[in-house]
Structures are given as C-alpha cells and as structure tokens.
C-alpha positions as CSV (number, residue, x, y, z in Angstrom):
1,X,-94.2,55.5,60.6
2,X,-90.5,55.3,59.7
3,X,-88.3,58.0,60.0
4,X,-86.3,56.9,57.2
5,X,-89.4,57.7,54.8
6,X,-89.0,61.3,55.4
7,X,-85.7,62.3,54.9
8,X,-85.9,64.6,51.7
9,X,-88.7,67.3,52.2
10,X,-90.0,69.8,49.4
11,X,-91.9,73.0,50.5
12,X,-93.7,75.0,47.6
13,X,-93.4,78.7,48.3
14,X,-95.0,81.5,46.1
15,X,-94.3,84.8,47.8
16,X,-97.7,85.3,49.3
17,X,-98.6,86.0,52.8
18,X,-99.0,82.4,53.7
19,X,-95.3,81.5,53.1
20,X,-94.3,82.7,56.7
21,X,-97.0,80.5,58.3
22,X,-95.8,77.5,56.0
23,X,-92.0,78.0,56.8
24,X,-92.9,78.2,60.6
25,X,-95.0,75.1,60.5
26,X,-92.2,73.3,58.7
27,X,-89.8,74.4,61.2
28,X,-92.1,72.9,64.3
29,X,-92.5,69.5,62.2
30,X,-88.9,69.1,61.4
31,X,-88.3,69.2,64.9
32,X,-90.4,65.8,65.5
33,X,-89.7,64.1,62.1
34,X,-86.1,65.0,61.5
35,X,-85.3,65.3,57.7
36,X,-81.8,65.2,56.0
37,X,-82.7,68.3,54.0
38,X,-85.4,70.6,53.3
39,X,-85.9,72.3,49.8
40,X,-87.6,75.4,49.6
41,X,-88.8,75.7,45.9
42,X,-90.3,78.3,44.2
43,X,-91.7,78.2,40.5
44,X,-91.5,81.1,38.4
45,X,-93.1,81.0,34.8
46,X,-90.3,83.3,33.3
47,X,-86.9,83.5,34.1
48,X,-85.3,84.8,30.9
49,X,-82.9,87.9,31.1
50,X,-85.1,90.7,30.1
51,X,-84.3,91.9,26.5
52,X,-84.0,95.7,27.5
53,X,-80.9,94.8,29.6
54,X,-77.7,95.9,27.4
55,X,-75.7,93.1,26.3
56,X,-72.4,94.1,28.1
57,X,-74.4,94.5,31.6
58,X,-75.9,90.9,31.3
59,X,-73.0,89.2,33.2
60,X,-73.1,92.0,35.8
61,X,-76.9,92.2,36.5
62,X,-78.2,89.5,38.6
63,X,-80.4,86.9,36.7
64,X,-84.2,87.0,37.5
65,X,-83.5,83.5,39.0
66,X,-80.8,84.8,41.4
67,X,-82.9,87.7,42.2
68,X,-85.9,85.4,43.3
69,X,-83.5,83.2,45.0
70,X,-82.2,86.0,47.1
71,X,-85.6,86.8,47.7
72,X,-86.7,83.3,48.8
73,X,-83.5,82.8,51.1
74,X,-84.4,86.0,53.0
75,X,-87.8,84.8,53.7
76,X,-86.7,81.4,54.6
77,X,-84.1,82.7,57.1
78,X,-86.4,85.2,58.9
79,X,-89.0,82.2,59.5
80,X,-87.3,79.0,59.7
81,X,-85.9,78.5,63.3
82,X,-84.5,75.0,63.0
83,X,-80.8,75.4,62.9
84,X,-80.4,71.5,63.2
85,X,-81.8,70.9,59.8
86,X,-80.1,71.4,56.4
87,X,-82.1,73.5,54.0
88,X,-81.7,75.2,50.6
89,X,-83.6,77.5,48.2
90,X,-84.3,76.5,44.8
91,X,-86.0,78.7,42.1
92,X,-87.0,77.1,39.0
93,X,-88.9,78.0,35.7
94,X,-91.9,76.8,34.0
95,X,-95.7,75.9,34.7
96,X,-96.2,75.6,38.5
97,X,-98.0,72.3,38.3
98,X,-95.9,70.2,35.8
99,X,-92.7,71.7,37.5
100,X,-93.4,70.9,40.8
101,X,-94.4,67.2,40.1
102,X,-91.2,66.9,38.0
103,X,-89.1,68.5,40.6
104,X,-90.5,65.8,43.3
105,X,-89.5,63.0,40.8
106,X,-86.1,64.5,39.8
107,X,-85.1,65.1,43.4
108,X,-86.5,61.8,44.8
109,X,-88.7,63.7,47.5
110,X,-90.1,61.9,50.3
111,X,-92.6,64.6,51.8
112,X,-94.5,67.5,49.7
113,X,-95.6,70.6,51.5
114,X,-97.4,73.6,50.6
115,X,-100.0,76.0,51.2
116,X,-103.9,75.5,50.7
117,X,-105.4,79.0,49.5
118,X,-109.0,79.6,50.5
119,X,-109.5,81.2,46.9
120,X,-106.9,79.8,44.4
121,X,-106.1,81.7,41.1
122,X,-104.1,80.6,38.3
123,X,-100.9,81.0,39.4
124,X,-101.2,79.2,43.1
125,X,-100.5,75.5,43.8
126,X,-103.4,73.6,43.1
127,X,-103.5,71.1,45.9
128,X,-106.2,68.7,44.8
129,X,-104.6,68.4,41.3
130,X,-101.1,67.9,42.9
131,X,-102.3,65.2,45.2
132,X,-103.4,63.0,42.5
133,X,-99.9,63.2,40.6
134,X,-97.6,63.3,43.7
135,X,-95.8,59.9,44.3
136,X,-95.1,60.7,48.0
137,X,-97.1,61.8,51.1
138,X,-98.1,65.5,51.2
139,X,-99.2,68.1,54.0
140,X,-101.2,71.2,52.8
141,X,-101.5,73.8,55.0
142,X,-105.0,76.4,55.1
143,X,-104.5,80.0,54.7
144,X,-106.9,81.1,57.2
145,X,-105.5,81.3,60.6
146,X,-102.6,79.3,61.9
147,X,-103.3,75.9,63.5
148,X,-101.3,74.0,65.9
149,X,-101.1,70.2,66.0
150,X,-102.7,69.7,69.3
151,X,-105.5,67.6,68.1
152,X,-105.1,65.1,65.2
153,X,-108.0,63.2,63.6
154,X,-106.9,60.1,61.7
155,X,-109.6,58.7,59.2
156,X,-109.3,54.9,59.0
157,X,-110.5,52.4,56.7
158,X,-108.3,49.6,58.3
159,X,-106.1,49.3,55.4
160,X,-102.3,49.4,55.3
161,X,-102.5,52.9,54.0
162,X,-104.6,54.0,57.0
163,X,-102.2,52.3,59.2
164,X,-99.3,54.3,58.0
165,X,-101.5,57.3,58.5
166,X,-102.0,56.1,62.0
167,X,-98.3,55.4,63.0
168,X,-97.4,58.9,61.6
169,X,-100.1,60.5,63.8
170,X,-98.7,58.6,67.0
171,X,-95.1,59.8,66.0
172,X,-96.4,63.3,65.9
173,X,-97.9,62.8,69.5
174,X,-94.7,61.7,71.1
175,X,-93.5,65.2,70.9
176,X,-95.8,66.6,73.6
177,X,-99.5,66.7,74.6
178,X,-101.3,65.8,71.4
179,X,-104.7,63.9,71.4
180,X,-105.1,61.4,68.4
181,X,-108.8,60.4,67.6
182,X,-109.8,58.0,65.0
183,X,-112.6,58.2,62.8
184,X,-114.2,55.4,60.7
185,X,-116.9,55.9,58.1
186,X,-119.1,53.0,57.3
187,X,-122.4,52.4,55.0
188,X,-125.0,49.8,54.8
189,X,-124.5,47.4,51.9
190,X,-127.3,47.7,49.1
191,X,-128.5,44.1,49.4
192,X,-128.8,44.3,53.1
193,X,-132.5,43.2,53.0
194,X,-131.8,39.9,51.8
195,X,-130.5,39.1,55.2
196,X,-133.9,39.7,56.7
197,X,-132.6,42.5,58.7
198,X,-134.0,45.9,58.7
199,X,-131.7,49.1,57.7
200,X,-131.2,50.1,61.3
201,X,-130.5,46.4,62.4
202,X,-127.9,46.0,59.6
203,X,-126.1,49.5,60.5
204,X,-125.7,48.5,64.0
205,X,-124.0,45.0,62.6
206,X,-121.8,47.0,60.6
207,X,-120.9,49.4,63.6
208,X,-120.2,46.4,65.8
209,X,-117.9,44.9,63.3
210,X,-116.0,48.3,62.8
211,X,-115.5,48.3,66.7
212,X,-114.2,44.6,66.5
213,X,-111.7,45.4,63.7
214,X,-110.7,48.4,65.0
215,X,-109.6,46.4,68.1
216,X,-107.6,44.0,65.8
217,X,-106.0,47.2,63.9
218,X,-104.3,48.6,66.9
219,X,-103.4,45.8,69.1
220,X,-100.0,45.5,67.4
221,X,-99.5,49.1,68.1
222,X,-99.9,48.8,71.9
223,X,-101.7,51.9,72.3
224,X,-105.3,52.9,74.0
225,X,-107.2,54.8,71.4
226,X,-111.0,55.3,70.7
227,X,-112.9,55.1,67.6
228,X,-115.6,57.0,66.4
229,X,-117.6,55.3,63.8
230,X,-120.2,57.5,61.5
231,X,-122.7,55.8,59.4
232,X,-122.7,57.5,55.9
233,X,-126.1,58.0,54.6
234,X,-126.2,61.3,52.4
235,X,-122.9,63.3,52.4
236,X,-119.8,62.2,50.9
237,X,-116.9,60.7,53.0
238,X,-114.9,63.5,52.9
239,X,-117.8,66.0,53.8
240,X,-118.2,63.6,57.0
241,X,-114.7,63.9,57.6
242,X,-114.6,67.9,57.2
243,X,-117.7,68.3,59.5
244,X,-115.9,66.0,62.3
245,X,-113.0,68.4,61.8
246,X,-115.1,71.4,62.4
247,X,-117.1,69.9,65.3
248,X,-114.1,68.6,67.2
249,X,-112.2,71.6,66.3
250,X,-109.1,69.4,65.2
251,X,-105.8,71.0,64.0
252,X,-104.8,68.4,61.6
253,X,-106.5,65.7,59.7
254,X,-104.6,62.5,58.5
255,X,-105.7,59.7,56.2
256,X,-104.1,57.2,53.9
257,X,-104.2,57.3,50.2
258,X,-103.7,54.7,47.9
259,X,-101.1,55.7,45.1
260,X,-102.1,55.6,41.4
261,X,-102.3,51.6,41.4
262,X,-104.7,49.1,40.0
263,X,-106.6,48.8,43.3
264,X,-107.1,52.5,44.1
265,X,-109.3,53.6,41.4
266,X,-112.2,54.2,43.7
267,X,-110.0,56.7,45.8
268,X,-108.6,58.6,42.9
269,X,-110.4,61.7,42.7
270,X,-112.7,60.8,45.4
271,X,-112.1,61.2,49.4
272,X,-108.6,62.4,49.7
273,X,-108.9,64.7,46.5
274,X,-112.5,66.0,47.9
275,X,-111.1,66.5,51.2
276,X,-108.2,68.7,50.1
277,X,-110.8,70.9,47.9
278,X,-113.2,71.5,50.7
279,X,-110.9,71.6,53.8
280,X,-110.0,75.3,54.5
281,X,-110.0,74.9,58.3
282,X,-107.1,72.4,59.4
283,X,-104.0,71.1,57.9
284,X,-104.5,68.0,55.6
285,X,-101.7,65.2,55.6
286,X,-102.3,62.7,52.9
287,X,-100.2,59.4,53.9
288,X,-99.2,57.7,50.8
289,X,-96.8,54.8,50.2
290,X,-94.0,56.4,48.2
291,X,-93.8,55.4,44.6
292,X,-96.6,52.8,44.8
293,X,-98.1,54.1,41.6
294,X,-95.1,53.4,39.6
295,X,-95.8,49.8,39.4
296,X,-99.0,50.4,38.0
297,X,-97.8,52.5,35.2
298,X,-94.9,50.0,34.5
299,X,-97.4,47.4,34.3
300,X,-99.6,49.3,31.9
301,X,-96.5,49.8,29.6
302,X,-96.4,46.2,29.2
303,X,-99.8,45.8,27.9
C-alpha cells in the first residue's frame, strides 16, 4: 500500500446516530494512514431558501446550506479528535447517490468512507450501489456495534488487486497489536472428472496449489502469514467470507475489487457488492486501483 494513494478522503454523513461512530473511526484511521485532507460531506435534496422568507430578510437569515454546514461542523468537532489532519465540511444539494459519485470525481477523492445501515431507507447512502460506481477504494462501517480493527481478514484470489488489499491490511497492522489473517476460496473445475480423479482428490489438488501460490504471493512482502482455504460448494463466495468473519470474530474484512474494466465483468455485482449487502457485522474495506475503470469507458467510446 502506498500512502500517496490515500491523500484525499471523503466521508459521507447523513445526520443519523451512526455519524459519531463513523467520525471516530475516521479519526483512528487518519492517525495510521495520514491524509492531506478529509472532506465530511452531507447531501441534502433541497437547499433552496424557503419561499415564506420575506425578500428583505433573505440576506440576513442563514441559507439552508449554511445551517446544515454549521450543524455538520459541530458534529465533526465533537467527535473528530485528530488535530494533525486538516478537514472541512461540505453540504451539497441533489440526489444522494448521484451527488456523492459526482463529488468523488470532481474532487479527485482517493478514499470514500460511509456508514452501512442495517435497514436502508430511500434517504440513506446505498453502499453496494456506490461501490459499483466509485473509482476509488471504499470503507463501509456497520451501524450495529462499533468494531475496532484488532482482527483483519483479507480475502485473496492472488491477483494484483488482492495484493493491494493485503498491503493495506499490513500497513494498518503496523500501528499495534493487529492480527491479519488470509482467506482463499477455491472451487473444483466442472471438467475435473476427465482427469480420472475423484471430486475429493481434485479438491485436494486445488487446495495444495492454493497453498503453493500463497507462499509465492507473500514472499516479496517478507511476512509470515497463514492462509485458510475453503472449498466453495453451495454458498456464494460472499457468504463464505461473511460466515468466516462471524466465526472468527473479525473487526474488518478487506478484499480487492477490480474496477469497471473489461476484465472485471464477473466481479461486478458479484462478490464485493454482495459482501457489502449482507455484511452487517464488521467493517468492509474494498480496495480498488483508483480510476482503473476510466480506461474501459474511454475504450468503449472509441468503438
């Protein structure tokens, strides 16, 4: 992980009870991964001055945007305790989803953070929908409880994207007594029977290959890590990851996600998005290579 990739953060807040928890967690993370600036952003659908305000008072009475900004700044000042990081509040008008995505692009944000509510309503931030459209890494913090970051589970597929996720987890682990565990989910190819091996025999071959690949994968990092390999049989990969989070009592799960590029169609709407939808227990950090998807759309425009 390079800290240069996490210089500009954006934190989505919506004036609900989870805001304080999000801000506190952002304060903790900002001590480990030191950003240049953090934007605390709230989206309000309607910011027009009420029609019932007399014309002669419109320059005196604070605008809705000013009132929301004052409220947001008060919340952040009370909960954000890292005085070494520059921050500012921003209140913008419009549809929540479109405005957040546009704001990330406009401000060239490197890291997006928001809450993950157990019961999302129409006015909330929709994590799985945002994940599909954001061009930067994203962290979603659950509403239930307030997890720490003492146990991190990294889901690996041995790609460069999952290598970035592992490097990020190891960076976090430098801050103290944090455990980093690795998980790999494998499956038996449909045509395994043509090899003359039984299902169980080929599953063992796949597991052994995963162990060897893992050793090759982490060797350049110079770290001593253990891998847990799980055979995917009935559940989806996202459900397997989530079950492992619950069973191992992890505070944070991390995984790489290919952006909206030509080679990532299988992942879109699949593992990372489903994990965000079902994970109500621990923080979910999806590590993306920033702006990777832009090249794909540029390529499409030339067709």
